[in-house]
N, C-alpha and C positions, 0 to 999 in steps of 0.2 A: 504494500500500500504506500502511495506517495506521501511524503511528509510536507506539511505546510511550511512555506518559507516566509519567515517574519523579517521585517526591517526593524532593528532596534537602535540604530544610530546612523547619523550622517554628518558629513562636513562638506560645505560647498563654498566655492570661490568663483566670482565672476568679476567683470569690470565694474560692477556696482560696489564691490567690496567683499569682505569675508562674512559668511553666515547667511542664514535664511532671512534675517530681518533686512539685510541690504537688498535682497530680492523683493521683499514685500514693499519696501520704500521706493524701489526703482521700477522694476518690471510690472508688478501688480498695480502700482500707482499710475501706470501709463507713461512712464518716462524711459526713453531709450538711452543707451550708454555710449553712443558713438561720439567721438571727438577727433579732431585732426591728429594724425599720427605724429608723435614726437620721438618714438623709440628708435627710429631710423629716418633717413632722408627720403621722403616720399616723392620728391619732385620728378624723378624719372618715370613715374607711373601714372596711369590713367586715373586711378582712385587715390584718395588721400585721407581716408577716414577708416577707423576701426574702433571696436569696443575694447580698449586697453586699460588695464589698471595701472595708474601712475602714482599710487601711494608708496610709502616707504615700508620696508620689510617688517619693522617692529610692530606695525599695526596688525599684522597677522600673527596670531598666537602660535608659539612654538617654532618660529623661524629664526635660525641663526644668521640673519642678514644684517649687515651694517646699515646704520642710518643713511638715508638718501639713495639706497640701492634697491631697485625693483627686484623682488624675489624671482627665482627661477622655478622650473617645474618641480624639481626635487623638494624645494621649500614649500610650495603650495600643496603638493601631495602630502607631505609630512603634516602640515597644519590641518588639512582636511581629515587625514587619518586620526590624528590626535583628538580632533573635535568629535569624530564619529565614535571613537572608543570611549571618550568621556561620557557622551550621551548614552551609550550602551552600558556604561558602568562595567567595563571589562578591559583587561589588558591585551587581549588579542592573541595570547599565547596559543600556539599550535594552529592558528587560523591561516589558511592559504591566502596569498595575496594575488589578486587578478586585476591587471590594469590594462586599459586601452590607451595606447600612446604611440606616437611615431618617434619617440626619443627626444632628448633635449638638444635641439639644434644649436642653441647658443653655446653649449659646452665645448663644441669642437670647431668653433669659428677659426681659431688660429691654426688648427691642424690643416684644414682645407685651404687656407691661404698659403701655407707652406707648400702644399702639394701643387697648387696653381703656379707657384713660383719655381717649381722644379726641385724643391727640397722634399725629401722623404724621411722625416724623422720618425722615430718610435715615440709616440706621444700618448700617455694614458688618458688624455682628454677625449680621444675618440671612443675609448671604452665607456667613459662616463656618459657619452651621448647616446648609447644604444638603448632601444626600448627596454630590453630585458634588464639592463642595469638599473633603471628606475625602480622596477619591481623588487630587484634584489637589494638595492640600497634601502628602500623603505622597510623591507623585512628585516634587514640587518639592524638598522637604527632603532626600530621599535620592538625587536625581539619577537617577531611574528613567526608563523609556521614556515616550514621549508618549501612547500609547494608554491612557487612564485612564477607566474605566467604573464607574458606580455602579449596583448592582442594588437595587431598592427593593420587590420583591414579598414583603415581610413575612418569614415564617418559613422560606421557601426561598431567601431572597436570597443568602446566602453559599454555599449548595449550588449555586445556579445560577452564581455567580461561578466556583467551582471547575470546574463542568461546561463553562462557556464557555472557561475557560483550557485545560482538557484538549482541547477541540475545536480550539482554535487550534494547539496543539502537534501534535495528531494529524494534521492536514491540512497541516502544514508552514508555517503562517502565522507562527509564532514558535518560537524555540528555548527560551525561558524566559519564564515569567510569575510574578507574585506575585498570589495569589488568597486572599481571606479575607473577614472581616467583623467587625463590632463592635456591641455594644449595652451601655449602662450604664443601670441602673434609674433612671428619672426619674419625678417625681410625676405629670406629665401622662399618661404612658402607663400608669403604675400605676393612676391614677384611672379610666381608661377600662376597663381589665380588671376593676377592682373593681366599677364600676357595672354591668357585665354579669354580675356574680356568677360570674366565671370563676376567681377566686382562692380558694384553700383557706383557710377560716377556722380550720382546725385547726392551721395552722402547719407541716404536713408535706405531702408529695406522695406518693401511693400508687398509682403506675401499675399497671394491670391487676388491682388487688386489689378485693375486694368493698367497697362503701361508699366508694370514692374520692370526694374532694370538690372536686377542682379542682387547678389548677396554681399555682405560685409563680414569680415572675420572678427572674432572676439576671444579674449582670454577666458579660460574656464578650467575648473577642476572640481571633482566631487569624488568622495569615497563613501560607500554605504557599508554598514555592518549587516550582513544577512546571517540568520541562524534559524535552526528548526524552531518552530513555535513551541514544541515540547521543551526544548533546551532553554528557551527564553523564559517560559513560565516557571520551570524548575528553579532557576536562579533569581526569580523575582524581577526580571527585566520588563520594562514597558515596551509593548508591541506598538510601534508607530504606524504600521501598515503591513501589507503582505505583497510579495511578488507572486501573484496568483497564476500567471501564465507567461510563457515566452515562446517565441517562434522565430525561425530564420529561413530565408529562401533566396534563391538566385534566379534571375530571369535571363541572364546572358544575352541581353538584347543588343547592347552597345557598350563600348569602352567607358564612355562618360554619360551618355544620355539614358534617362529612365525609360522603361517600357511605356509606350504611349497610353496603354490601357491599365497601367499600374499592376500588372499581373503578379510580379514578384512581391511587391509590397502587400497586396491583398492576400497572397498565400501565407506570408509571414504572420500577418494579423490574424488570419483564420486559424492558424496553428496555435497562436497564443491564446485566443479566445476558447478554442477547443480544450486546451490544457487547463485553462481556468475553470472549465466545467460550467460555463454560463452561456446564455443566448446572446447574440450580438446586440439585441435591444437593451440588455442590461448595462452596456457601456454608456456612461453618462457624460463623458468628455473625451476628446482626442487631442493630445499634444502632437501636432503634425510635424513632419520633417520641415516642410514649409520654408524652402530656401529663398523664395522671392525671385526665382529665375523663371523665364517664360515656360520652359518645358516641364520642370519639376512640378510646379503647382497644378498644372492641368492633369498630369499623370497621377498625382496624388489624389486629386479630386475624383478621378475615374476609379482609383483603387477604393476610395471610401464608398462610392456608389456600389462597387462590387461587394464590399464587406457587409454593408447595412441594407442594401436594396431600397425598398420604398421608405424605410425608416431613416435613411441618410439625412434628409433635410432637417430632421428633428434632433440631430446629434451636434452639440456645440463643438467646434474645432478651432484651435488657435495655433499660430506659429509664434513661439516665444523668441525665435531668432530675430524677429523684428525689433527686439529690445536688447538681447544679449549679444547678438551677432552669431555667426556660425563658428562653433568651437571645435570643429573637426573631430578628432579622436575623443575629445571630452564631452561632445555634445549629448550623447545618450545618457551618460551618468548625471550630468547637470540637469537635463530635462526630466530624468526620473525623479530627482529631488523636487523640481518645480511641480511635477504632476502629483507627488506625494503631498506637497503643501496645498495644492488645489483641493485634494481629497480631505485633508485635515482641517483646513480653514473654511471650507465651503465657499471658495472664491475661485472663479476661473480666470486665468490671466488673459489679457487681450491680445489680439493681433493689431499691432500699432500701424499707423499710416495707411489704414484701409479706408480710403475715402471714396473711391470710384469702383464699383463692382465690375468684375470681368464676367461676361455671360458664360464663359467656359469654366468658371469656378463658381458654382451655384449653391454652395452650402452655407451654413451659419458659422461665420468665422470670428465671432465675438469681437466685432470691430471696435478698436480704439479704447474701450473702457472695460475694466474687469466686471465680472457678473457674478452675483451670488447664486449658488446652486448647491443643492443637497444631493450629492452623488455617492455611490458606493463603489463603483468600478470605473477605471479610466484606462485608456489605451495610449501608449507612447510609441511613436513610429520613427524609424530612422532608415536612411538609405545611403549608399556610397557608390563611388565609381566602380565599374565592373559589374554592375547589376546586382549587388548584394543588398539585402534588406533584412531588417530585424524589428521585432515588436515585443513590447512588454505590456502585460495587463497588471495594473496595481489595484489593490483592494484596500479600502478603508478599514482600519482596525476598529471594531466595535467596542473593545474592552480597554482601549488605551487610556492612560491616566495622565498624560502629559499635555 
């Protein structure tokens, strides 16, 4: 018999700042986090804005960062993990670490500059930049379990990390895991998206709206403590919510374009809903992938019609990337926390900048203003280059005391 997967702690970081309250005061209040890029010189690029955190390291608990220095991925992951463990009231001993990340690009900048100049030094910085090193370092520093995995499949990476952690708990292979992911805006990745003209030159993101012009990137990290509900109750932990279902699918339609009918996303969502043991009509909210690109939003709308059928127009859907930016590998974990907050607070985050509807996107996108809603189940969707798709069904905890 499958074991219920409880969420007992989380830590979250975005350009709004550290913690859930920063999200409530920013995203849920209808304010986006986009500012002119100052982390690097953006003058060579078409776009010049991103959702970047420009505070100092000491504002983030648990970061050994000097004053005036923006923290790196290792620091924000450590801060999120410490916050999650503190909320769960556990030290995380023996808990596997599962992270979605492409690695810390800033750690190896000097190495690649040397390579470009014809020098080939043996430099430990390249090791520190590898995705697996972030998971290993977090486990080492906090004394966590020995199973430490890095998921690197782009924008579904941390969603897959959560799904894998939930699967370990569900089949009894672990009592507790730490799952999450991270991404900080760096010039090399910014340049790649900019060269593909995927970034919005307007400086705003308008998911599902007419005339949308692309995405913008954002800083983000989140770590969740997942454990079996029985284990959580036995030790007296507060159950904040549950990962009730998860699903993954690939449509192999195109290297970067989504399937126009959203077949892969619909398949992943259907699998997650099936695993949750509920009917599609019980989903009260969808946190969409919602990149604000012309192709993605139409395909995702088509997927939602496939998932919900005639019920689709009655399901509230929002893209929180309109406020946080696209956090790439971190996006699934951060959006899982946002979805958990929506369930717990009874408040749906808005799709910002949604002023002119697109006839091809014909659902309820919670435009511009948060909406009160009493919901028990929510669906969080993510997709990535290569046609990979992932979905989580989160369930509100009826017995939580926090």
